[in-house]
ZAMARGU-4260 file (C-alpha; in steps of 0.2 Angstrom, whole numbers, plus 5000, padded with zeros to 4 digits):
<rodrens>
0) 5528/5427/5452 | 5537/5424/5436 | 5553/5414/5436 | 5568/5424/5438 | 5559/5439/5444
5) 5569/5454/5447 | 5563/5461/5463 | 5568/5479/5470 | 5565/5479/5489 | 5568/5496/5498
10) 5572/5496/5516 | 5578/5479/5516 | 5590/5480/5529 | 5577/5483/5542 | 5568/5471/5553
15) 5552/5468/5540 | 5563/5470/5525 | 5577/5459/5530 | 5565/5445/5535 | 5556/5447/5518
20) 5572/5445/5508 | 5576/5429/5517 | 5559/5422/5515 | 5559/5427/5495 | 5578/5419/5494
25) 5572/5403/5503 | 5556/5400/5491 | 5555/5388/5477 | 5553/5402/5464 | 5570/5409/5457
30) 5572/5428/5461 | 5586/5441/5460 | 5584/5453/5474 | 5591/5471/5474 | 5591/5479/5491
35) 5589/5499/5492 | 5593/5505/5509 | 5599/5521/5516 | 5606/5512/5532 | 5598/5524/5545
40) 5599/5519/5563 | 5587/5505/5561 | 5594/5497/5545 | 5608/5486/5549 | 5618/5475/5537
45) 5620/5463/5551 | 5603/5458/5548 | 5607/5450/5533 | 5624/5445/5533 | 5619/5426/5531
50) 5613/5430/5513 | 5626/5444/5508 | 5636/5431/5498 | 5621/5424/5490 | 5623/5427/5470
55) 5605/5432/5469 | 5606/5446/5481 | 5614/5463/5479 | 5614/5479/5492 | 5615/5497/5485
60) 5615/5510/5499 | 5605/5525/5494 | 5590/5536/5498 | 5572/5532/5490 | 5571/5551/5488
65) 5586/5550/5476 | 5577/5551/5459 | 5592/5547/5447 | 5597/5531/5459 | 5579/5526/5460
70) 5576/5527/5442 | 5591/5516/5437 | 5587/5503/5449 | 5568/5502/5444 | 5575/5500/5425
75) 5582/5483/5430 | 5567/5477/5440 | 5551/5467/5436 | 5544/5470/5453 | 5545/5483/5468
80) 5542/5480/5486 | 5542/5497/5496 | 5547/5493/5514 | 5557/5509/5517 | 5549/5519/5529
85) 5552/5530/5546 | 5541/5520/5558 | 5542/5524/5577 | 5527/5534/5582 | 5537/5543/5597
90) 5550/5549/5584 | 5536/5556/5572 | 5529/5565/5587 | 5546/5573/5591 | 5551/5576/5573
95) 5537/5574/5559 | 5546/5581/5545 | 5558/5566/5541 | 5542/5554/5541 | 5535/5566/5529
100) 5549/5566/5518 | 5553/5547/5518 | 5536/5540/5519 | 5526/5551/5507 | 5539/5559/5495
105) 5549/5544/5495 | 5535/5534/5490 | 5530/5547/5477 | 5547/5544/5469 | 5547/5525/5468
110) 5530/5526/5461 | 5535/5538/5447 | 5550/5527/5443 | 5540/5511/5443 | 5527/5520/5430
115) 5540/5527/5420 | 5548/5508/5419 | 5533/5499/5417 | 5534/5489/5432 | 5524/5472/5433
120) 5518/5475/5452 | 5522/5488/5463 | 5517/5480/5483 | 5518/5495/5495 | 5519/5489/5514
125) 5508/5500/5525 | 5501/5498/5542 | 5485/5495/5552 | 5487/5511/5561 | 5481/5521/5545
130) 5464/5516/5552 | 5465/5524/5569 | 5458/5516/5583 | 5442/5504/5584 | 5433/5501/5599
135) 5424/5484/5606 | 5426/5469/5597 | 5424/5475/5579 | 5439/5474/5567 | 5445/5484/5552
140) 5441/5478/5534 | 5450/5484/5519 | 5436/5497/5515 | 5437/5504/5532 | 5439/5522/5532
145) 5456/5530/5536 | 5458/5540/5552 | 5476/5541/5557 | 5481/5548/5573 | 5501/5552/5573
150) 5512/5559/5560 | 5517/5543/5556 | 5502/5534/5553 | 5495/5551/5544 | 5511/5548/5531
155) 5507/5531/5529 | 5491/5535/5526 | 5495/5548/5513 | 5507/5536/5504 | 5492/5522/5503
160) 5481/5536/5494 | 5496/5541/5482 | 5499/5524/5478 | 5481/5519/5475 | 5480/5535/5464
165) 5494/5528/5452 | 5484/5513/5449 | 5468/5522/5446 | 5475/5536/5434 | 5489/5528/5426
170) 5485/5509/5428 | 5501/5505/5437 | 5498/5488/5445 | 5499/5493/5463 | 5494/5482/5479
175) 5494/5487/5497 | 5497/5477/5513 | 5491/5484/5530 | 5499/5473/5544 | 5497/5473/5562
180) 5511/5474/5575 | 5526/5464/5570 | 5537/5455/5583 | 5553/5444/5581 | 5572/5442/5581
185) 5582/5457/5575 | 5568/5470/5578 | 5576/5486/5583 | 5576/5489/5602 | 5566/5505/5602
190) 5550/5495/5597 | 5539/5487/5614 | 5544/5469/5614 | 5562/5470/5612 | 5563/5485/5623
195) 5555/5476/5636 | 5563/5460/5635 | 5581/5469/5636 | 5576/5481/5650 | 5568/5467/5660
200) 5584/5456/5657 | 5595/5469/5663 | 5583/5472/5679 | 5579/5490/5672 | 5561/5498/5674
205) 5549/5492/5660 | 5540/5509/5654 | 5522/5505/5651 | 5512/5520/5643 | 5496/5526/5652
210) 5487/5511/5660 | 5494/5500/5649 | 5477/5493/5642 | 5480/5499/5623 | 5477/5483/5613
215) 5487/5477/5598 | 5486/5462/5588 | 5503/5455/5586 | 5510/5444/5571 | 5528/5436/5569
220) 5537/5444/5556 | 5539/5427/5547 | 5521/5426/5545 | 5521/5444/5538 | 5533/5439/5526
225) 5524/5424/5520 | 5508/5437/5518 | 5519/5449/5507 | 5525/5436/5497 | 5507/5429/5494
230) 5502/5447/5489 | 5517/5449/5477 | 5514/5432/5469 | 5495/5433/5467 | 5489/5450/5474
235) 5477/5460/5462 | 5481/5477/5456 | 5471/5490/5465 | 5468/5479/5480 | 5472/5481/5498
240) 5476/5468/5510 | 5475/5467/5528 | 5488/5455/5536 | 5482/5450/5554 | 5484/5436/5566
245) 5470/5438/5579 | 5482/5439/5593 | 5476/5454/5603 | 5484/5457/5619 | 5485/5474/5628
250) 5501/5481/5633 | 5501/5477/5652 | 5497/5458/5647 | 5514/5458/5636 | 5523/5466/5650
255) 5518/5453/5662 | 5520/5439/5651 | 5539/5444/5647 | 5543/5447/5666 | 5536/5429/5670
260) 5545/5421/5656 | 5561/5431/5661 | 5557/5426/5680 | 5558/5445/5684 | 5546/5454/5697
265) 5532/5464/5692 | 5539/5477/5701 | 5550/5482/5687 | 5533/5490/5678 | 5533/5508/5678
270) 5518/5518/5672 | 5523/5533/5662 | 5514/5548/5654 | 5504/5542/5639 | 5510/5544/5622
275) 5501/5559/5613 | 5487/5554/5601 | 5490/5534/5608 | 5477/5524/5599 | 5466/5513/5610
280) 5465/5497/5600 | 5471/5491/5583 | 5463/5476/5575 | 5461/5468/5557 | 5450/5457/5548
285) 5462/5446/5538 | 5447/5436/5529 | 5451/5443/5512 | 5470/5439/5511 | 5465/5422/5518
290) 5451/5418/5506 | 5458/5426/5490 | 5476/5421/5492 | 5476/5407/5504 | 5487/5414/5517
295) 5485/5412/5536 | 5497/5416/5551 | 5505/5400/5557 | 5515/5404/5573 | 5506/5404/5589
300) 5509/5421/5599 | 5517/5413/5615 | 5527/5402/5606 | 5533/5416/5595 | 5537/5427/5610
305) 5547/5413/5619 | 5558/5411/5604 | 5560/5430/5602 | 5564/5431/5621 | 5577/5417/5619
310) 5585/5426/5604 | 5588/5442/5613 | 5596/5434/5626 | 5608/5424/5615 | 5611/5439/5603
315) 5618/5452/5616 | 5632/5455/5604 | 5620/5461/5589 | 5611/5472/5602 | 5626/5480/5608
320) 5631/5483/5589 | 5614/5491/5585 | 5616/5503/5600 | 5633/5507/5594 | 5628/5512/5577
325) 5615/5523/5581 | 5627/5533/5595 | 5640/5536/5581 | 5627/5541/5569 | 5619/5554/5582
330) 5638/5559/5585 | 5641/5562/5567 | 5625/5571/5564 | 5629/5581/5579 | 5647/5586/5572
335) 5641/5589/5554
</rodrens>
């Protein structure tokens, strides 16, 4: 990364985006960061209140599908990192249209603006879900075929292919990262770990899909941020980098670990009807990013989970604020 790099980060007020911004501002390399975020229900200004007065940071509220706005911001950037996305699988099943609009069309708007402004590097943040499910002990590599199951993962796979086409067709220096399940402070409460922490803390039922044996590889958001930073700095154009930790747990194991830590009974577990198209297991081979870019995860899962549980217990005000914001947005959309 060149000194004084001007970085446009989309979706920077969300969970992963906010941690990435904080990571980049704390690094040794001088940067100027512009955060473009529409502030939908999962985009929370409170996530970045500790850096909002940093002279190296500015916030712009707007939509990545807004071609004029994106074009103006891209003209002042050297690097673009696209974190903006609709990400919740359940929401994509009940309403896929917004996922296609944001994740596919929005990505294309960003890519076109990046091409027109000769951006030095475009880093597209994707997901392990584009690979689909994998059985046994095998792991997906960057060359594994894409086989998405949900409207969410399909929209991300489409965006990946469009991004790579801009490298192959136009020579736009694109890199793609595909990460496993993130966890950590500030994650929106609809996601599994914060939802289960908050429900159990309030002695409410913890809803586990199906038999609870679906396996995910869990990575702390700080480790993910460091991986993305390594790709920003050293990633090679046209390349895909898996970012995984090897911390494989099934959902029932995660649930029991949370309950045990909180001192809550397993009677709170409620098995519910399985999600449509629910992938059985995700697992990534992260050898490439470790070998080529020198990244590796540093936070042990149980340590990170304990710290995450503690954070949610100490930050009830943040949780209440998030839920009130969504209620206000729902009420506004109904009355519009």
